[in-house]
C-alpha positions, 0 to 999 in steps of 0.5 A: 396355852401361854405362861401369862394365861390365867386359868381356874377350875370349877370346884363344883365339878373337879378334875376327878383323878385316880392312880393305877399303878404307873398312870394317873387317870384324869377325867373332866366333862366326859373326857379322860387323860392318862398321864405317867403318874408323879406326885406333883402332877396329882398335887397340881390337880388337887390345887386346881381343884380348889377353883382358885384363879392362877396363871400358868407361870404360878403353877410352873413355879409352885409345882415344877421348879426344874425349868425342864419340867415346865413345858410339860406343865403347859402341855398338861394345862393346854390338855386339860383346858381343851377337855373343858376342865379349865376356864380362862380367867 
């Protein structure tokens, strides 16, 4: 996934999330992903579930100001896309 790609989630079939201790379990389309919990990840998933189209760059700047963490956003969005949770716009 590139920073210029535009994606959206389907609010009728949201990305499910559940915090379990230090982990955040994400589920969509019958697949799950477990990541280390961070409030910014949970906020980004909640925002994606609204179904509004956005670019990867928009998500990086909205939720991850430090440039070091931006690669993590791309990796997470790429994985969510491969799960079918995100659709290209």
